[in-house]
C-alpha positions in Angstrom: -28.3 -5.7 6.0 -24.6 -7.1 4.4 -25.3 -10.1 1.6 -24.8 -13.6 1.7 -21.6 -13.9 0.4 -20.3 -11.8 2.8 -21.2 -14.8 5.9 -17.5 -16.9 5.3 -15.7 -13.6 6.1 -17.7 -13.7 9.3 -16.1 -17.1 9.7 -13.0 -16.4 9.2 -12.9 -13.0 11.4 -14.5 -15.3 14.6 -11.6 -17.0 14.0 -9.2 -14.5 14.1 -10.6 -12.6 17.0 -11.1 -16.0 19.2 -7.1 -16.5 18.4 -4.4 -14.6 20.5 -5.1 -12.0 22.7 -8.8 -12.8 22.6 -8.2 -16.9 23.7 -10.3 -16.6 26.0 -13.1 -14.6 25.5 -14.4 -13.3 29.4 -15.1 -9.9 30.3 -11.2 -8.7 30.4 -11.2 -9.4 26.7 -12.2 -7.5 23.8 -12.7 -8.3 20.5 -12.6 -5.2 17.7 -13.5 -5.3 13.6 -12.6 -1.9 12.5 -13.1 -0.5 8.6 -9.6 -1.2 7.0 -9.4 2.6 6.2 -9.7 2.9 10.0 -8.1 -0.1 11.3 -4.6 1.4 11.8 -6.4 4.4 14.3 -7.6 1.5 15.3 -4.4 -0.9 16.9 -3.3 2.7 18.4 -6.4 2.6 20.4 -6.5 -0.7 21.1 -3.0 -1.0 22.0 -3.4 2.2 24.9 -6.5 1.3 26.1 -3.9 -2.3 26.9 -1.4 -0.2 28.7 -3.7 1.4 30.6 -6.1 -1.7 31.4 -3.5 -4.4 32.7 -5.3 -7.7 32.3 -7.1 -7.1 29.9 -6.4 -7.8 26.0 -8.2 -6.8 22.9 -7.8 -7.9 19.4 -8.6 -6.3 16.4 -9.0 -6.5 12.8 -9.6 -4.4 10.0 -12.6 -5.6 7.3 -15.0 -3.3 4.7 -17.4 -1.5 7.0 -20.1 -3.6 6.1 -18.7 -6.6 7.6 -17.5 -4.4 10.1 -21.8 -3.8 11.0 -23.0 -7.4 10.6 -19.7 -8.9 13.3 -21.4 -6.5 15.9 -24.8 -8.0 15.3 -24.1 -11.7 15.4 -21.7 -11.3 18.2 -18.7 -12.2 16.4 -16.8 -8.6 17.3 -17.4 -7.0 21.2 -17.8 -3.3 18.9 -16.4 -2.3 15.4 -15.9 0.9 13.9 -17.7 1.6 10.8 -16.7 4.8 8.2 -20.2 5.2 6.8 -21.7 8.7 5.8 -25.2 7.0 6.7 -25.4 4.1 9.5 -28.0 1.6 7.7 -31.1 1.1 9.2 -29.4 -2.6 9.9 -28.1 -1.1 13.0 -30.7 0.4 15.0 -30.3 -1.4 17.6 -26.7 -0.6 18.3 -25.2 2.0 19.9 -23.8 4.2 17.9 -20.8 6.6 18.7 -19.1 9.3 16.2 -15.9 9.5 17.4 -14.0 11.1 14.4 -14.4 12.8 10.7 -12.3 11.4 8.1 -12.0 13.2 4.7 -12.2 11.3 1.6 -8.8 12.6 -0.9 -9.6 12.1 -4.2 -5.7 11.0 -5.7 -4.3 11.0 -8.7 -0.7 10.1 -9.8 2.0 13.0 -8.9 2.5 13.2 -12.7 -0.7 14.6 -13.3 -1.0 18.1 -14.1 -4.8 18.0 -12.9 -4.4 20.0 -9.5 -8.5 20.7 -8.8 -11.3 19.3 -10.0 -15.1 19.8 -9.3 -17.9 17.5 -7.4 -19.8 17.6 -10.6 -17.0 16.3 -12.5 -16.1 13.9 -10.1 -19.6 13.2 -10.1 -18.7 12.8 -14.5 -15.8 10.5 -14.0 -17.1 8.0 -11.9 -20.1 7.6 -13.9 -17.5 7.3 -16.8 -20.0 10.3 -18.5 -16.4 11.9 -19.2 -13.6 9.5 -20.0 -10.4 11.8 -21.0 -8.4 14.0 -18.9 -8.7 16.9 -21.6 -12.7 17.5 -20.3 -10.9 18.6 -17.0 -8.0 20.7 -17.4 -5.1 17.3 -18.4 -3.4 15.7 -21.0 -5.2 14.2 -24.0 -5.2 10.7 -21.4 -7.6 8.2 -20.8 -9.3 8.4 -17.6 -8.8 5.2 -15.7 -11.1 4.9 -12.6 -9.7 3.2 -9.7 -12.5 2.5 -6.4 -13.2 -0.1 -4.0 -15.0 -3.0 -3.5 -18.7 -3.6 -2.2 -18.9 -3.6 1.1 -16.6 -0.8 1.5 -16.8 2.5 3.9 -14.9 4.2 1.6 -16.9 3.3 -1.6 -20.4 3.8 0.2 -19.5 7.7 1.2 -18.0 8.5 -1.5 -21.3 7.8 -4.1 -23.5 8.7 -0.8 -21.9 12.0 -1.0 -21.9 13.0 -4.4 -25.7 12.0 -5.0 -25.7 8.5 -5.1 -23.8 8.3 -8.6 -23.3 4.8 -9.3 -19.6 3.9 -10.9 -18.6 3.0 -14.8 -18.2 -1.0 -15.0 -14.5 -0.6 -16.2 -13.3 0.8 -12.8 -10.5 -1.3 -11.3 -11.8 -2.6 -8.1 -9.2 -2.8 -5.5 -10.0 -4.2 -1.3 -7.7 -2.3 0.2 -6.6 1.7 0.8 -2.7 0.6 0.2 -4.1 -1.6 -2.8 -5.4 1.7 -4.6 -2.7 3.9 -3.7 0.0 1.4 -5.2 -2.4 0.8 -8.5 -3.1 4.6 -8.9 0.6 5.9 -8.1 1.5 3.2 -11.2 -0.7 4.7 -13.6 0.3 8.3 -14.6 -4.0 8.1 -16.2 -5.8 6.8 -12.8 -8.1 8.8 -10.1 -9.0 7.0 -7.1 -10.1 8.4 -3.4 -8.7 7.2 -0.2 -8.7 8.4 3.5 -6.9 11.1 4.3 -5.3 9.4 6.8 -4.2 7.0 4.7 -2.7 8.6 1.0 1.2 9.1 0.8 3.6 9.8 -1.3 2.9 7.7 -4.1 -0.7 9.6 -5.0 -0.9 13.3 -4.9 -4.5 14.8 -3.1 -6.7 17.1 -5.9 -8.4 19.9 -4.8 -12.1 19.5 -4.7 -14.0 22.9 -5.6 -10.7 24.8 -5.2 -10.5 23.4 -1.3 -7.3 21.3 -0.9 -7.8 18.3 1.4 -5.8 19.1 4.3 -6.4 19.3 8.0 -7.3 23.4 8.4 -9.8 23.0 5.4 -11.5 19.4 7.0 -11.5 20.7 10.9 -13.7 24.2 9.2 -16.1 22.7 6.9 -15.0 23.7 3.6 -13.3 20.1 1.9 -16.8 18.8 0.6 -16.4 15.2 0.8 -16.3 14.6 4.6 -17.9 11.5 5.5 -17.8 10.8 10.3 -16.1 7.7 11.4 -18.5 6.0 14.1 -17.5 3.2 17.4 -21.2 1.1 17.2 -21.9 -1.6 20.3 -24.8 -3.2 20.9 -26.4 -1.4 24.2 -26.3 -4.4 26.2 -22.7 -4.3 25.6 -20.3 -5.8 28.5 -19.0 -3.1 30.9 -15.1 -3.0 29.3 -16.9 -2.5 25.2 -18.2 0.4 27.3 -15.0 1.4 29.1 -13.1 1.3 25.5 -15.9 3.9 24.2 -15.5 6.5 26.7 -11.7 5.7 25.7 -12.3 6.4 22.7 -14.5 9.2 23.2 -11.9 10.9 25.8 -8.7 13.4 25.4 -6.7 10.7 25.3 -8.6 8.5 22.4 -9.4 11.6 20.7 -5.1 12.6 20.6 -4.7 9.1 19.3 -6.6 9.7 16.8 -5.4 13.6 16.0 -2.0 12.0 15.7 -3.5 8.8 12.9 -4.0 11.6 10.8 -8.1 11.8 11.0 -10.0 14.9 12.6 -10.9 14.2 16.4 -14.7 14.9 17.0 -13.7 17.0 20.2 -12.0 19.4 17.4 -15.1 20.8 16.2 
C-alpha cells in the first residue's frame, strides 16, 4: 500500500478528475489515472475512445503508479494504467489486464563514450559500488546517478528487474521522465533510466548485455529490462470502464499503443 503522504495527492487528483470533461460523473464519463511514463499513450487512447463513443467524456491524469493504484482502490479513478513489473497484493480485488510491454532504456549523455553496460555493472552503479566511468570502459570521471522518485513504476521496475537493488544515497531524484532526461542530457557524467517510449535525442540509450534497446530486440524478448503495463479497474466497474478496457485490448487500442512507442501485447 502507498504511504500516507500520498493521500494529499489523491485529493488533488480527485479535484482534477472531477473538473472539465468529467464534471458530471455519470454512466457516460470516465476518470482515468495513468503512470507518467504511459500518460501520453493514455491520452491518445482516451481521445480516440471519445471520438468513437459520442457523448462519452474521459479525463486522464498522469501520476506515479503507486498513486494510480490508490486512486482506483479508493474510487477517485474508475480505472488506471500502472507500469510495475509485479502488481502488489493491494490490487488483489481489482481486474488486471496486461496491455503493453515497455522497455526501460538506460540513458547517458550523448557525448559519453560508453555504449554497452552489463546488468551487473548497472546494479553496481545504481547501488553506488561502481563510481567511476573508467570501471565500465569510459573516461576516468565520476558517475552521477539520476533516478526516479519513490512511488514511480519505472523505479520499482528497475529495482525488481535488477534483483531488488538499492539506490545510492547521493543519487539525484527526478519526479518525471522529462525531468530525468533533461538532467542526464545536461550532464556528461550522468546515467539514468526512462521508458523506451519517452527517451529522445537529448540522451542516448546504452545496450544492455550487448543487446540494443530497440523495438526488434524488445519484441523478440532479448532485451533484459522489460516490464508490462497493466490496466487496473474494479471488478464491479461500470459499463463504460469495461468498454474502455475492451477498446484498449482490441485492435485499434493496440495500434495506438504501438504508435505511442510501446510494444502492444498483441505483438507478442
